[in-house]
NUTI-983119 format. One record per residue (C-alpha): residue in one letter; x, z, y. Coordinates in Angstrom, 1 decimal. Layout:
NUTI-983119
+-------+--------+--------+--------+
: torfi :   east :     up :  north :
+-------+--------+--------+--------+
:     A :      X :      Z :      Y :
...
+-------+--------+--------+--------+
END
This chain:
NUTI-983119
+-------+--------+--------+--------+
: torfi :   east :     up :  north :
+-------+--------+--------+--------+
:     X :  -24.4 :   -5.4 :    6.2 :
:     X :  -21.0 :   -6.4 :    8.4 :
:     X :  -20.3 :   -9.9 :    8.6 :
:     X :  -16.4 :  -11.1 :    6.8 :
:     X :  -15.5 :  -12.8 :    9.4 :
:     X :  -15.6 :  -10.2 :   11.4 :
:     X :  -13.8 :   -7.9 :    9.3 :
:     X :  -11.0 :  -10.9 :    9.3 :
:     X :  -10.8 :  -10.9 :   13.2 :
:     X :  -10.5 :   -7.3 :   12.9 :
:     X :   -8.1 :   -6.8 :   10.0 :
:     X :   -6.1 :   -9.4 :   11.7 :
:     X :   -6.7 :   -8.0 :   15.9 :
:     X :   -5.2 :   -4.6 :   14.9 :
:     X :   -2.5 :   -5.4 :   12.4 :
:     X :   -4.6 :   -4.7 :    8.7 :
:     X :   -3.9 :   -8.1 :    7.2 :
:     X :   -2.0 :  -11.3 :    8.1 :
:     X :   -2.6 :  -14.7 :    6.6 :
:     X :    0.7 :  -14.5 :    4.2 :
:     X :    3.8 :  -17.1 :    5.8 :
:     X :    1.9 :  -17.2 :    8.9 :
:     X :    4.6 :  -18.2 :   10.8 :
:     X :    5.2 :  -21.5 :    8.6 :
:     X :    1.6 :  -22.6 :    8.5 :
:     X :    0.0 :  -20.3 :    5.8 :
:     X :    0.0 :  -20.3 :    2.1 :
:     X :   -3.6 :  -20.4 :    0.4 :
:     X :   -4.2 :  -17.4 :   -1.6 :
:     X :   -1.8 :  -15.0 :    0.2 :
:     X :   -1.9 :  -12.1 :    2.9 :
:     X :    0.6 :  -10.0 :    4.1 :
:     X :   -0.7 :   -6.3 :    5.0 :
:     X :    0.5 :   -4.9 :    8.0 :
:     X :    1.3 :   -1.4 :    9.5 :
:     X :   -2.3 :   -0.3 :    9.9 :
:     X :   -3.1 :   -2.1 :    6.5 :
:     X :   -0.4 :   -0.8 :    4.3 :
:     X :   -1.2 :    2.8 :    5.4 :
:     X :   -4.6 :    2.8 :    4.3 :
:     X :   -3.9 :    0.5 :    1.3 :
:     X :   -1.6 :    3.5 :    0.4 :
:     X :   -3.9 :    6.1 :    0.8 :
:     X :   -6.6 :    4.2 :   -1.4 :
:     X :   -4.0 :    3.8 :   -4.0 :
:     X :   -2.8 :    7.5 :   -3.3 :
:     X :   -6.3 :    8.8 :   -4.1 :
:     X :   -6.9 :    7.1 :   -7.0 :
:     X :   -3.6 :    8.1 :   -8.6 :
:     X :   -4.6 :   11.8 :   -7.5 :
:     X :   -7.9 :   11.4 :   -8.8 :
:     X :   -7.1 :    9.9 :  -12.2 :
:     X :   -3.5 :   10.7 :  -12.9 :
:     X :   -2.7 :   14.0 :  -11.3 :
:     X :   -5.2 :   16.1 :  -11.4 :
:     X :   -5.8 :   15.6 :  -15.0 :
:     X :   -3.5 :   16.6 :  -18.1 :
:     X :   -4.6 :   13.4 :  -20.3 :
:     X :   -3.1 :   10.8 :  -18.3 :
:     X :    0.7 :    9.7 :  -17.8 :
:     X :    1.9 :    7.2 :  -15.7 :
:     X :    4.4 :    4.1 :  -16.3 :
:     X :    5.5 :    1.2 :  -14.4 :
:     X :    6.4 :   -1.6 :  -15.9 :
:     X :    8.9 :   -4.7 :  -15.2 :
:     X :    6.9 :   -7.6 :  -13.4 :
:     X :    8.8 :  -10.1 :  -15.6 :
:     X :    8.3 :   -9.9 :  -19.3 :
:     X :    9.2 :  -11.3 :  -22.8 :
:     X :    7.0 :  -14.3 :  -23.2 :
:     X :    5.9 :  -13.0 :  -26.6 :
:     X :    3.9 :  -10.6 :  -24.8 :
:     X :    1.6 :  -13.1 :  -23.6 :
:     X :    1.2 :  -14.9 :  -27.4 :
:     X :    0.6 :  -11.7 :  -28.3 :
:     X :   -2.4 :  -10.8 :  -25.9 :
:     X :   -4.2 :  -14.0 :  -26.0 :
:     X :   -3.2 :  -14.8 :  -22.9 :
:     X :   -1.0 :  -18.1 :  -23.4 :
:     X :   -3.8 :  -19.5 :  -25.3 :
:     X :   -7.0 :  -18.3 :  -23.5 :
:     X :   -6.2 :  -16.9 :  -19.7 :
:     X :   -7.9 :  -20.0 :  -18.3 :
:     X :  -11.2 :  -20.8 :  -16.2 :
:     X :  -12.8 :  -23.6 :  -15.5 :
:     X :  -11.7 :  -26.2 :  -14.1 :
:     X :  -13.3 :  -29.3 :  -12.2 :
:     X :  -12.3 :  -32.3 :  -10.2 :
:     X :  -14.1 :  -34.6 :   -7.7 :
:     X :  -13.2 :  -38.4 :   -8.9 :
:     X :  -14.1 :  -39.4 :   -5.2 :
:     X :  -11.8 :  -36.9 :   -3.1 :
:     X :   -9.8 :  -35.5 :   -6.0 :
:     X :  -10.3 :  -32.1 :   -4.7 :
:     X :  -10.5 :  -29.6 :   -7.4 :
:     X :  -12.6 :  -26.3 :   -7.7 :
:     X :  -13.4 :  -23.4 :  -10.3 :
:     X :  -16.8 :  -24.9 :  -11.6 :
:     X :  -18.5 :  -21.5 :  -12.0 :
:     X :  -17.8 :  -21.0 :   -8.4 :
:     X :  -18.9 :  -23.7 :   -6.6 :
:     X :  -22.7 :  -24.1 :   -9.0 :
:     X :  -25.5 :  -21.6 :   -9.2 :
:     X :  -26.5 :  -20.0 :  -12.6 :
:     X :  -24.0 :  -21.5 :  -14.6 :
:     X :  -20.6 :  -19.1 :  -16.6 :
:     X :  -17.2 :  -19.2 :  -17.0 :
:     X :  -18.1 :  -20.7 :  -20.4 :
:     X :  -19.8 :  -23.2 :  -19.0 :
:     X :  -20.0 :  -27.1 :  -20.3 :
:     X :  -19.1 :  -30.4 :  -18.6 :
:     X :  -23.1 :  -31.1 :  -19.5 :
:     X :  -24.1 :  -28.0 :  -18.4 :
:     X :  -22.1 :  -28.5 :  -14.9 :
:     X :  -23.0 :  -32.2 :  -14.2 :
:     X :  -27.0 :  -30.2 :  -14.9 :
:     X :  -26.8 :  -28.2 :  -11.7 :
:     X :  -26.3 :  -31.4 :   -9.5 :
:     X :  -23.7 :  -30.2 :   -7.8 :
:     X :  -22.1 :  -31.7 :   -4.6 :
:     X :  -18.2 :  -31.5 :   -3.7 :
:     X :  -18.2 :  -28.9 :   -1.1 :
:     X :  -15.5 :  -31.3 :    0.5 :
:     X :  -16.6 :  -34.6 :    0.8 :
:     X :  -20.2 :  -34.4 :   -0.2 :
:     X :  -20.4 :  -36.4 :   -3.3 :
:     X :  -21.8 :  -36.0 :   -6.7 :
:     X :  -19.2 :  -37.9 :   -8.8 :
:     X :  -17.2 :  -35.1 :  -11.1 :
:     X :  -14.5 :  -35.4 :  -14.4 :
:     X :  -15.1 :  -33.1 :  -17.2 :
:     X :  -14.6 :  -29.5 :  -17.2 :
:     X :  -11.2 :  -28.8 :  -17.9 :
:     X :   -9.1 :  -25.6 :  -18.9 :
:     X :   -6.6 :  -24.2 :  -16.7 :
:     X :   -4.9 :  -21.6 :  -17.5 :
:     X :   -3.5 :  -19.3 :  -14.3 :
:     X :   -0.6 :  -17.9 :  -15.1 :
:     X :    2.1 :  -18.4 :  -13.3 :
:     X :    5.5 :  -20.0 :  -14.9 :
:     X :    8.9 :  -19.5 :  -14.4 :
:     X :   12.5 :  -19.5 :  -16.1 :
:     X :   14.5 :  -16.7 :  -16.8 :
:     X :   18.4 :  -16.8 :  -16.3 :
:     X :   20.6 :  -19.9 :  -15.3 :
:     X :   18.9 :  -22.7 :  -16.3 :
:     X :   18.5 :  -25.6 :  -13.7 :
:     X :   15.3 :  -27.5 :  -13.7 :
:     X :   17.0 :  -30.6 :  -15.0 :
:     X :   19.0 :  -28.6 :  -17.7 :
:     X :   15.1 :  -28.6 :  -19.7 :
:     X :   14.0 :  -32.4 :  -18.7 :
:     X :   15.2 :  -33.7 :  -21.9 :
:     X :   15.4 :  -30.4 :  -24.0 :
:     X :   11.4 :  -28.9 :  -24.3 :
:     X :   13.4 :  -26.5 :  -27.0 :
:     X :   15.8 :  -24.9 :  -23.9 :
:     X :   12.7 :  -25.2 :  -22.1 :
:     X :   10.7 :  -23.1 :  -24.4 :
:     X :   13.5 :  -20.5 :  -24.7 :
:     X :   13.8 :  -19.7 :  -20.9 :
:     X :   10.1 :  -19.9 :  -19.8 :
:     X :    8.5 :  -17.0 :  -18.5 :
:     X :    5.4 :  -15.8 :  -16.6 :
:     X :    4.7 :  -13.6 :  -14.1 :
:     X :    2.4 :  -10.9 :  -15.1 :
:     X :   -1.3 :  -12.1 :  -14.8 :
:     X :   -2.4 :   -7.8 :  -15.4 :
:     X :   -0.6 :   -4.6 :  -15.6 :
:     X :   -2.3 :   -3.7 :  -18.8 :
:     X :    0.2 :   -5.8 :  -21.0 :
:     X :    3.3 :   -3.3 :  -19.3 :
:     X :    0.9 :   -0.2 :  -20.4 :
:     X :    0.8 :   -1.5 :  -24.2 :
:     X :    4.2 :   -2.4 :  -24.6 :
:     X :    5.4 :    0.8 :  -23.5 :
:     X :    2.7 :    3.2 :  -25.4 :
:     X :    5.2 :    3.4 :  -28.9 :
:     X :    8.2 :    4.3 :  -26.4 :
:     X :    5.8 :    7.0 :  -24.7 :
:     X :    4.7 :    8.1 :  -28.4 :
:     X :    8.2 :    8.4 :  -29.5 :
:     X :    9.5 :   10.5 :  -25.8 :
:     X :    6.2 :   13.3 :  -25.1 :
:     X :    3.7 :   12.6 :  -28.3 :
:     X :    0.7 :   13.2 :  -26.7 :
:     X :   -2.8 :   14.3 :  -28.2 :
:     X :   -5.3 :   12.0 :  -28.4 :
:     X :   -7.0 :   11.0 :  -26.3 :
:     X :   -4.8 :   10.0 :  -23.6 :
:     X :   -4.6 :    7.7 :  -21.0 :
:     X :   -1.2 :    5.9 :  -19.5 :
:     X :   -2.2 :    4.8 :  -16.0 :
:     X :    0.0 :    1.9 :  -14.1 :
:     X :   -0.3 :    0.7 :  -10.2 :
:     X :    1.8 :   -2.7 :   -9.3 :
:     X :    1.3 :   -6.2 :   -8.7 :
:     X :   -0.2 :   -8.7 :  -10.7 :
:     X :   -0.3 :  -12.8 :  -10.5 :
:     X :   -3.1 :  -15.3 :  -11.0 :
:     X :   -3.0 :  -18.9 :  -10.1 :
:     X :   -6.5 :  -19.0 :   -8.8 :
:     X :   -7.8 :  -22.4 :   -8.9 :
:     X :   -9.4 :  -22.0 :   -5.4 :
:     X :   -8.8 :  -18.8 :   -3.6 :
:     X :  -11.8 :  -17.6 :   -1.4 :
:     X :  -13.7 :  -15.1 :    0.2 :
:     X :  -10.5 :  -13.3 :    2.6 :
:     X :   -8.6 :  -10.9 :    0.4 :
:     X :  -11.5 :  -11.0 :   -2.6 :
:     X :  -10.2 :  -13.9 :   -4.7 :
:     X :   -6.2 :  -14.3 :   -4.6 :
:     X :   -3.0 :  -15.0 :   -6.1 :
:     X :   -1.0 :  -12.1 :   -5.6 :
:     X :   -2.8 :   -8.8 :   -5.4 :
:     X :   -2.0 :   -4.7 :   -6.5 :
:     X :   -4.1 :   -3.3 :   -9.4 :
:     X :   -4.6 :    0.1 :  -10.9 :
:     X :   -5.8 :    0.3 :  -14.2 :
:     X :   -5.8 :    2.9 :  -17.0 :
:     X :   -5.5 :    2.2 :  -20.4 :
:     X :   -7.2 :    5.2 :  -22.5 :
:     X :   -6.3 :    5.6 :  -26.1 :
:     X :   -8.7 :    7.2 :  -28.4 :
:     X :   -9.9 :    7.7 :  -32.1 :
:     X :  -11.8 :    4.6 :  -33.3 :
:     X :  -14.7 :    6.9 :  -34.0 :
:     X :  -15.1 :    8.2 :  -30.5 :
:     X :  -14.9 :    5.1 :  -28.6 :
:     X :  -18.8 :    5.3 :  -26.9 :
:     X :  -18.8 :    8.8 :  -25.8 :
:     X :  -15.1 :    8.5 :  -24.2 :
:     X :  -16.6 :    5.0 :  -22.7 :
:     X :  -19.1 :    7.1 :  -20.8 :
:     X :  -17.1 :    9.7 :  -19.5 :
:     X :  -14.6 :    7.4 :  -18.0 :
:     X :  -18.1 :    5.0 :  -16.9 :
:     X :  -19.2 :    8.4 :  -15.2 :
:     X :  -15.8 :    8.9 :  -13.8 :
:     X :  -15.4 :    5.3 :  -12.1 :
:     X :  -18.9 :    6.4 :  -10.4 :
:     X :  -17.8 :    9.5 :   -8.7 :
:     X :  -14.1 :    8.6 :   -7.6 :
:     X :  -16.4 :    5.0 :   -5.6 :
:     X :  -19.1 :    7.2 :   -4.5 :
:     X :  -17.4 :   10.7 :   -3.9 :
:     X :  -13.7 :   10.0 :   -3.2 :
:     X :  -13.6 :    6.8 :   -1.4 :
:     X :  -17.3 :    7.1 :   -0.2 :
:     X :  -18.7 :    4.0 :   -1.1 :
:     X :  -22.6 :    4.0 :   -1.0 :
:     X :  -24.4 :    4.1 :   -4.4 :
:     X :  -26.9 :    1.8 :   -3.5 :
:     X :  -24.2 :   -1.2 :   -3.1 :
:     X :  -22.8 :   -0.1 :   -6.3 :
:     X :  -24.3 :   -2.0 :   -9.4 :
:     X :  -23.5 :   -2.0 :  -13.0 :
:     X :  -23.2 :   -5.5 :  -15.1 :
:     X :  -23.8 :   -5.4 :  -18.7 :
:     X :  -21.2 :   -8.8 :  -19.6 :
:     X :  -22.8 :  -10.4 :  -22.4 :
:     X :  -20.4 :  -11.8 :  -25.3 :
:     X :  -19.8 :  -15.1 :  -24.3 :
:     X :  -18.4 :  -14.3 :  -20.8 :
:     X :  -16.3 :  -11.3 :  -22.3 :
:     X :  -12.0 :  -11.9 :  -22.1 :
:     X :  -11.1 :  -12.5 :  -25.3 :
:     X :   -9.9 :   -9.0 :  -26.3 :
:     X :  -13.1 :   -7.2 :  -25.1 :
:     X :  -15.8 :   -5.6 :  -27.8 :
:     X :  -17.9 :   -3.9 :  -24.4 :
:     X :  -17.5 :   -4.5 :  -20.8 :
:     X :  -19.4 :   -3.4 :  -17.7 :
:     X :  -18.4 :   -4.8 :  -14.6 :
:     X :  -18.9 :   -2.4 :  -11.6 :
:     X :  -20.7 :   -4.9 :   -9.2 :
:     X :  -20.4 :   -4.4 :   -5.1 :
:     X :  -22.2 :   -5.7 :   -2.3 :
:     X :  -19.7 :   -7.2 :    0.1 :
:     X :  -20.6 :   -8.9 :    2.9 :
:     X :  -20.6 :  -12.7 :    1.3 :
:     X :  -22.8 :  -11.3 :   -1.4 :
:     X :  -22.6 :   -9.4 :   -4.6 :
:     X :  -18.7 :   -9.4 :   -6.2 :
:     X :  -17.1 :   -7.9 :   -9.0 :
:     X :  -15.3 :   -4.6 :   -8.1 :
:     X :  -14.1 :   -3.5 :  -11.0 :
:     X :  -14.5 :   -3.2 :  -14.8 :
:     X :  -14.4 :   -1.1 :  -17.7 :
:     X :  -13.7 :   -2.5 :  -21.0 :
:     X :  -13.4 :   -1.2 :  -24.9 :
:     X :  -10.5 :   -3.2 :  -25.6 :
:     X :  -10.5 :   -1.9 :  -29.5 :
:     X :   -7.3 :   -1.9 :  -31.2 :
:     X :   -6.8 :   -5.9 :  -30.2 :
:     X :   -4.0 :   -5.4 :  -28.3 :
:     X :   -2.2 :   -2.2 :  -30.2 :
:     X :   -2.7 :   -4.8 :  -33.4 :
:     X :   -1.2 :   -7.7 :  -31.9 :
:     X :    1.9 :   -6.3 :  -30.8 :
:     X :    2.5 :   -4.6 :  -34.0 :
:     X :    1.9 :   -8.0 :  -35.8 :
:     X :    3.9 :  -10.0 :  -33.4 :
:     X :    7.0 :   -7.7 :  -32.9 :
:     X :    6.8 :   -5.8 :  -36.7 :
:     X :    6.7 :   -2.5 :  -34.6 :
:     X :    4.5 :    0.2 :  -35.9 :
:     X :    1.8 :    1.1 :  -33.6 :
:     X :    0.2 :    3.8 :  -35.5 :
:     X :   -0.4 :    7.7 :  -34.2 :
:     X :   -0.4 :   10.2 :  -36.8 :
:     X :   -3.1 :   12.9 :  -35.6 :
:     X :   -1.5 :   16.4 :  -35.0 :
:     X :   -3.9 :   18.1 :  -36.5 :
:     X :   -5.7 :   16.1 :  -39.8 :
:     X :   -2.3 :   14.0 :  -40.1 :
:     X :   -4.3 :   10.7 :  -40.2 :
:     X :   -2.7 :    8.0 :  -39.1 :
:     X :   -4.8 :    5.1 :  -37.5 :
:     X :   -4.1 :    2.2 :  -34.2 :
:     X :   -5.5 :    3.6 :  -31.6 :
:     X :   -8.8 :    1.8 :  -29.7 :
:     X :   -8.3 :    1.8 :  -25.8 :
:     X :  -11.0 :    2.0 :  -23.1 :
:     X :   -9.5 :    0.2 :  -20.0 :
:     X :  -11.3 :    0.9 :  -16.6 :
:     X :   -9.6 :   -1.5 :  -14.1 :
:     X :   -9.8 :   -2.3 :  -10.3 :
:     X :   -8.0 :   -4.7 :   -7.7 :
:     X :   -6.7 :   -2.9 :   -4.7 :
:     X :   -7.7 :   -5.6 :   -2.5 :
:     X :  -11.1 :   -5.3 :   -3.7 :
:     X :  -11.7 :   -1.9 :   -3.3 :
:     X :   -9.9 :   -2.2 :    0.1 :
:     X :  -12.5 :   -4.8 :    1.7 :
:     X :  -15.4 :   -2.6 :   -0.1 :
:     X :  -13.9 :    0.2 :    2.2 :
:     X :  -13.5 :   -1.6 :    5.1 :
:     X :  -17.0 :   -3.4 :    4.7 :
:     X :  -18.7 :    0.0 :    4.5 :
:     X :  -16.9 :    1.3 :    7.5 :
:     X :  -17.0 :   -1.3 :    9.9 :
:     X :  -20.1 :   -0.5 :   12.4 :
:     X :  -21.1 :   -2.1 :   15.5 :
:     X :  -22.9 :    0.2 :   17.9 :
:     X :  -25.0 :   -0.7 :   21.0 :
:     X :  -24.9 :    1.2 :   24.0 :
:     X :  -26.0 :    0.1 :   27.6 :
:     X :  -25.5 :   -3.7 :   26.1 :
:     X :  -22.0 :   -2.8 :   25.5 :
:     X :  -21.3 :   -2.8 :   21.8 :
:     X :  -18.9 :   -0.2 :   20.2 :
:     X :  -16.8 :   -1.8 :   17.3 :
:     X :  -15.7 :    1.2 :   14.9 :
:     X :  -14.6 :    1.7 :   11.5 :
:     X :  -15.9 :    4.8 :    9.7 :
:     X :  -13.2 :    5.7 :    7.4 :
:     X :  -13.2 :    8.6 :    5.0 :
:     X :  -10.8 :   11.1 :    6.5 :
:     X :   -8.5 :   11.0 :    3.3 :
:     X :   -8.3 :    7.2 :    3.9 :
:     X :   -7.5 :    6.5 :    7.9 :
:     X :   -4.4 :    5.0 :    8.4 :
:     X :   -4.5 :    8.2 :   11.4 :
:     X :   -5.3 :   11.2 :   10.9 :
:     X :   -5.2 :   11.9 :   15.1 :
:     X :   -4.3 :    9.9 :   18.2 :
:     X :   -2.3 :   12.0 :   20.7 :
:     X :   -2.3 :   11.1 :   24.3 :
:     X :   -1.4 :   12.3 :   27.9 :
:     X :   -4.4 :   11.5 :   30.3 :
:     X :   -1.7 :   10.0 :   32.5 :
:     X :    1.0 :    8.5 :   31.5 :
:     X :    3.2 :    9.0 :   34.9 :
:     X :    2.7 :   12.6 :   34.7 :
:     X :    6.0 :   14.3 :   33.1 :
:     X :    4.3 :   17.4 :   32.8 :
:     X :    1.6 :   15.8 :   30.6 :
:     X :    3.5 :   13.7 :   28.7 :
:     X :    6.1 :   16.5 :   27.9 :
:     X :    3.2 :   18.5 :   26.2 :
:     X :    1.6 :   15.7 :   25.1 :
:     X :    5.0 :   15.1 :   23.1 :
:     X :    4.5 :   18.5 :   21.8 :
:     X :    1.0 :   18.5 :   20.3 :
:     X :    2.3 :   15.1 :   18.7 :
:     X :    5.4 :   16.7 :   16.9 :
:     X :    3.0 :   19.6 :   15.6 :
:     X :    0.7 :   17.5 :   14.3 :
:     X :    3.3 :   15.4 :   12.1 :
:     X :    4.3 :   17.7 :   11.1 :
:     X :    1.2 :   19.6 :   10.0 :
:     X :   -0.9 :   16.3 :    8.4 :
:     X :    1.5 :   13.4 :    8.6 :
:     X :    0.2 :   10.3 :    9.4 :
:     X :   -0.3 :   10.5 :   13.6 :
:     X :   -0.5 :    7.9 :   16.3 :
:     X :    0.9 :    8.3 :   20.3 :
:     X :   -1.2 :    5.9 :   22.5 :
:     X :   -0.1 :    6.1 :   26.5 :
:     X :   -1.5 :    2.6 :   27.2 :
:     X :   -4.4 :    1.4 :   29.6 :
:     X :   -6.9 :    4.2 :   30.2 :
:     X :   -8.3 :    6.5 :   28.0 :
:     X :  -11.3 :    5.0 :   27.5 :
:     X :   -9.4 :    1.5 :   26.4 :
:     X :   -7.5 :    4.2 :   23.8 :
:     X :  -10.7 :    5.5 :   22.8 :
:     X :  -11.9 :    1.9 :   21.9 :
:     X :   -8.5 :    1.0 :   19.8 :
:     X :   -8.6 :    4.5 :   17.9 :
:     X :  -12.6 :    3.6 :   17.4 :
:     X :  -11.5 :   -0.3 :   15.9 :
:     X :   -8.4 :    1.1 :   14.0 :
:     X :  -10.7 :    4.4 :   12.2 :
:     X :   -9.0 :    7.5 :   13.8 :
:     X :  -11.3 :   10.6 :   13.3 :
:     X :  -10.4 :   12.2 :   15.9 :
:     X :   -8.3 :   11.8 :   19.2 :
:     X :   -6.5 :   14.2 :   21.3 :
:     X :   -6.0 :   14.4 :   24.7 :
:     X :   -3.8 :   16.6 :   27.0 :
:     X :   -4.9 :   16.8 :   30.4 :
:     X :   -4.0 :   19.3 :   33.1 :
:     X :   -6.5 :   22.3 :   31.8 :
:     X :   -4.3 :   22.1 :   28.9 :
:     X :   -1.2 :   23.1 :   31.0 :
:     X :   -3.0 :   26.3 :   32.2 :
:     X :   -5.0 :   27.6 :   29.4 :
:     X :   -3.4 :   25.4 :   25.8 :
:     X :   -6.5 :   23.8 :   24.9 :
:     X :   -6.9 :   20.1 :   24.9 :
:     X :   -9.9 :   17.4 :   24.5 :
:     X :  -10.9 :   16.2 :   21.1 :
:     X :  -12.8 :   13.4 :   21.1 :
:     X :  -14.7 :   12.8 :   17.6 :
:     X :  -14.6 :    8.6 :   16.4 :
:     X :  -18.3 :    8.9 :   15.0 :
:     X :  -20.4 :   10.7 :   17.3 :
:     X :  -17.6 :   10.3 :   20.4 :
:     X :  -18.6 :   13.9 :   21.0 :
:     X :  -15.9 :   15.7 :   23.3 :
:     X :  -14.5 :   19.6 :   22.6 :
:     X :  -12.2 :   21.8 :   23.8 :
:     X :  -10.3 :   23.2 :   21.3 :
:     X :   -6.8 :   25.5 :   21.0 :
:     X :   -3.9 :   23.9 :   20.3 :
:     X :   -3.1 :   26.5 :   18.1 :
:     X :   -6.8 :   25.4 :   16.2 :
:     X :   -6.1 :   21.6 :   15.7 :
+-------+--------+--------+--------+
END
């Protein structure tokens, strides 16, 4: 298994991911995606969208606003319950999420349970803790032409203008459920899918992009008849495995299901399975599959006064649909893919680093190079091959820096499956050398066959 620090180093060295606001000293829990990271991330999101939406006739997309009416979060329960257990060291005043620094405890840990673990402060090494407190992780902001000083002595005005950055994309789907029913009236069961940003004020962001304060989510809310949720749950459960193992090529032996006990489930869930993955730093959650019952739609109906019932096209029966939710964080999937792809090979005392990315996810499909960049005839021919491949396959890169060995090393590290080299033989017979990333095998291929 690769080491997390090796992956972090590669990501910065090759332009996948940089620390957020790095030029100003960074900002904890934020990360910026560079040119290669953007391409890999887009390919991951496109693969998910293609698999779960475009290839199905029961899935539809939405793209909701990030800032929503604050009543949304009252109805959803986030205002009251979206909290993590915070504990503060009395010695150095550092604050931590209690269940992440102590072994064998859950998110519902009490002060007594935490103190019984005799956990030492990761910063100062002392064991002198305050009580467990619930810390709401939603980012709040003010909407409209309101200055902070306007609300200092006016709590009513402050409450009226406060809003939140969404902590999940799901509520944007639920608030558009009725719009979808009223406009396209899909047959049940059907799903609404969304990809987009979510924000969580993590107490202690850590482990690179695994636990950060700004992330991208890919979520589906699948609306079903209340009597059929178990069968639909199992279908979606199988689909998650198929996508993870056969589309983005994660090893099945590194994926584990965790049936989440009632005391650790989200407030809206009657059943949740967490799909865990063996990351370099240990087993962590990759994605979740939750049965949300009619919790969200019923709460919206109560809070808004709008009817959320669905009328069955065949029977005329009316009911509030129940919901099954597959939810996956893009950054968590991104890191799982990188962890799987990162490879070090020893050969004659030298270490070769390569990313064995699936071809459908790799930032570039091909790298095109002239054998020598100071030979105009090679460069001209290489440019013609580059233009042809770019037109045919999209993302293709050009590299004429350094010697050919260094170019291969660079392309191995960024995961390019094939390197195409134009040499003097190309000018004679229109064949090129194609070098395979994983095997390093080189073959001669007609340009027309690329």
